[in-house]
N, C-alpha and C positions, 0 to 999 in steps of 0.2 A: 608478486611485485605490484606496486601501486602505480600503474602506468596509464590507465584509461583517462581520456580527456586532456592529455598533455600535448604540448606542441609536437608537430611532426616535422621531419626534416624536408628541406627542399632539394636534397642531394640524393634522392632515390630515383634510380632509373630502372624501369620495368621492361625486361626483355623476355618475359616468359612466353610471349606469343611468337618469338622468333626461333625457328628451328635451325640448328647449325650442324653441319657435317663437314669433316675434313676431306680434301681431295684424295680419292682412292679409298675412302672409308668403307669398310665392309658393312657398317651399320650395326655392328655388334662389338663395341669396345673401342673402335676408332683409334685415335692417336695414343690413348693410354695403353692399349694392347700392343701397339707397335713398339713401344719401348719397354715392355715387360721383360724380354730376355736380358737386356742391358741392366735393368733394375735388379733382376735376380742375381746376376753376376756381381753387381756392386754391393748388394745387401747380404750376399752370401746365403741366400735361401734357395731351396730346391723345388718349391712348388709355386705354380702360378697363383693359386688361391691365396697363399700366404703373402705374396707380393701385393695382390689386390688389397688385402687387409692392411698391409703396412702403408701403401700409398694413400688409401683412404684415411688411415690414422694420421698420416703426415698432414693432410689438409685439416684434420680435426683439431681446432684451436691453434693451428700453426699457420696454415694457409699461405706460407711464403712460397708460392708456386715458382716464382722466378729463381729462388735459391735452390729449390728441389731440382728443377730442370738443369740448372748450371751444375749442381752436384753430380748429376748423372751424365753430364756432358751432352745434353740434348739440344738440338737446334730449336730456337724459338721462332715464332712467326709463321705457324702452320697456315696454309691456305684453307679457306673455308667457304662453303656456300651457305647462303642465308635465305630462308623462306619465312614469310609472315602469315600467321593464321589467326583467326579471331580468338581472343583470350577467353577461356572458360575457367572459372574458379569457384570453389565452394565457399560458403559463408565462413567456414573455419579458416580457409586459406586467406580470405580477405582480411579477417581479423589479425592473422599472423603478419600480413603486410603492414597493417597499422602498427602492430607491436614493434616490428623491426624499424619502422620509420621513427617511432617515438624514442626507442633506445638510441638510434643513431643521432637524433637531435640532442639527446641528453649528453652523449659523448662530445658533441660539438660545443656545448656550453661548458663542460668541464675543461676540455683542453684549450679552448679559447681563453678562459680565465687563467689557467696555469701558464700558458705561453705569455700572456700579457704581463703577469707578475715577473716574468724573466725578460721583459722587454723584447719579446719575439712575437711574430705574427703567425697564428695558426691557420693554415690552409686546409679547409675542410675536404675530406675525401668524398668521392661518390660511392654509393653502394648499388651494385647491379644485381637485380633478381633475374634468375634464369631457370630454365628447365632442361634437364638432360645434358646439355653441353653449351659451351659459350666460348667465343673467341675474344681474347684479351691481348694486350701488348706483350704478355709473357707467353703467348701461344694459345692453342685450343685446349680446353680441359673439359672432361666429362664430370658428371655429378659424383662419380665414385671417388674423385680426388678430395671431395669435401669442400667446405668454404675456404677461400684463399684470398690473399692480398697480392696484388701485382704492383710492384714499385714503378714499372715502366709507364703505367698510366695513372698510378696513384688511386686505384679503385679496389674496393672490396667486392667479392663475388660470392653469392650464396644461392643455392637451390633450396627452396623451403622444405623440400622433402627430407632434407638432411635432419631437420629437427625431429621428425618422426623416428628416424634411425637412431638419433641420439637417445631418445626415450626408450626405445624397444631393444635395439641391438646393444647399445652401450650402457643400458640401465642407468641413465642419468636424466630423469624427467624433471620438469619444472621450468617455468618461464625465466627464472634467474639463470639457470644453466644455459638457456638459449641466449640470454643477454650477455653472458660471459663469453660465448663464442664471438659475438659481434664486437665486444669490447677488446678481445684479444686481437682480432684482425685490425681494428683501429689502432691498437698498440703498435702493430707493424708499421702503420702509416706514420705514427709519431716518431718511430725510429728512422724512417726515411727522411722526414723533415729535419731531424736533428743531425743527420749525416752518419748515424750509427750503422745503418744497413750497408752503406757504401764502404765504410771502413771494414766491416765484417767480410764483405765480398772480396775486397782487396787482400785482406789478411789470409783468407782461406786459399787463395791462389798460391801462396807460398808455403802451404802446410801439407803434410801427408794426410791420409784419410782419417786416421784417428784424431789428429789435432783439429782437422776441419770439422769433424763431427762435434768435438768438444765446444768449439766456439759457436757452432750452430745451436747447440743446446743452450748456451748462455744467452744467445739472442732470443730464443723462444721463451726461456724463463723470464727474461725481462718483459716480454710482451704479456706474460701472465701477470707479472707485477703491475704493469701499467693498467691491466684490466681491473686489478684490485684498487688502484688509485682512483679509477673512474667510479667504482662502486662506492668507495668512501665518500666522494663528493656528491654522488647521486643521492646518498642517504642523508648526509649532513646538511646539504643545501636544499634538497627537494623532497626528502623523506620518501624515496621510491621503494626502499626495501621493506619487506614484511617478514614476519616470523617464519623461519625455515629457509629463507632465501640463501643465506650464507652457506648453510649445509648443502643446498642444491649445487652451488658453485664448487664447493670443495669436492663433492661426490663426482662431479663432472671432471674436474682436474685429475682426480685419482683414476677415473675410468680410462683416461687417455694417456696415462703415463707410459713411457716406453716399456718398462718392465711388465706392466699389466698386459699390454698388447702383445708383447713377445711371448709371454707365458701362454696366452690364449692361442696364438698362431703356431708356435713351434714347441711349446712345452718347457722351454728353458730361456734364460736371459743372457744376452751378450752385450754388456755395458759399453764396449768400444763402438758399437754400432748405433748407440742412442743418438737421436737427432732432436729430441724435444725435452728430455729429462725424465726422471723417474716419477712415479706417482707422488712420492713424498716431496720431491723437489718442486713439482708443479703446485702442490698444495701450499708448501712453505712460502713460495714467492708470491702466490696470489694473496695469502694472508698478510705478507709484508706490506704490500700495497694497500690492502683493505684496512689494516690497522693504523697505518701512518698517514695515508693520503698524500704522501710526499714522493714524487718521482725520483728525487735524488737518493732515496733509499733503495732504488731499483738497480743499483750497479752490480749486476750479476757477473760482470766481467772481472771484477776484483776478487771473486771468491774462489779462484782456482778452478 
């Protein structure tokens, strides 16, 4: 990506020097481990390791932590203790902070313009950087959950170590794959501003588990499409994309499809338990946004 030297966002909050632990936390898994048995029952899995993979995958490009906790019937607002330590970072990490800030700033420009065209006002989200664990309006989350968006405080949360995991564990390297993660989370913010998230939440309360999963998939695929819309405008208006970037994004979308992750975790696929969409669906909707640049083309809810 052609991102160096571009404007950085003013909406970046750095909490990497803040240590967070939940009350009663054992220090090895914290709140995430406390809800693993419930998660296993809900998801129909028999192994804790599999649930960790699936919860991490939930955060991967989906990041709607509030929806996940609600889906599992978990209480939000966990108590936490906070300690501040001097921030230590490598040169590589510092560059990554700059990269995240630039990508966030570019999403701001894209969505501000799109909202203006629709006579709406775009309220920019904040992006919070953290290490290991963080407390949000949706509750406390550890890095294992992956990047996430919390509609309660309208903030995106990212532990930068995730990008290394994206490259090595999920075999999805490249700066555009990382930008896609950020753009997807911002896509959830767009859904919140447009009232889509609240409608999905209300609808899911009236549905059985299979139906609730289906509409959640539609919500996630729309966020993928919105990520593609951002990429279209970033390239058309500001020429940010370079050769190979689109392939990086598509590879990332494929790597975190529900079918791909379920095959890796349990050796078989259970479509009724999908919460994000298959690899093919995620790639398809990202391409829809990328090729059109039109958020009105991202009505995933009308596709059954």
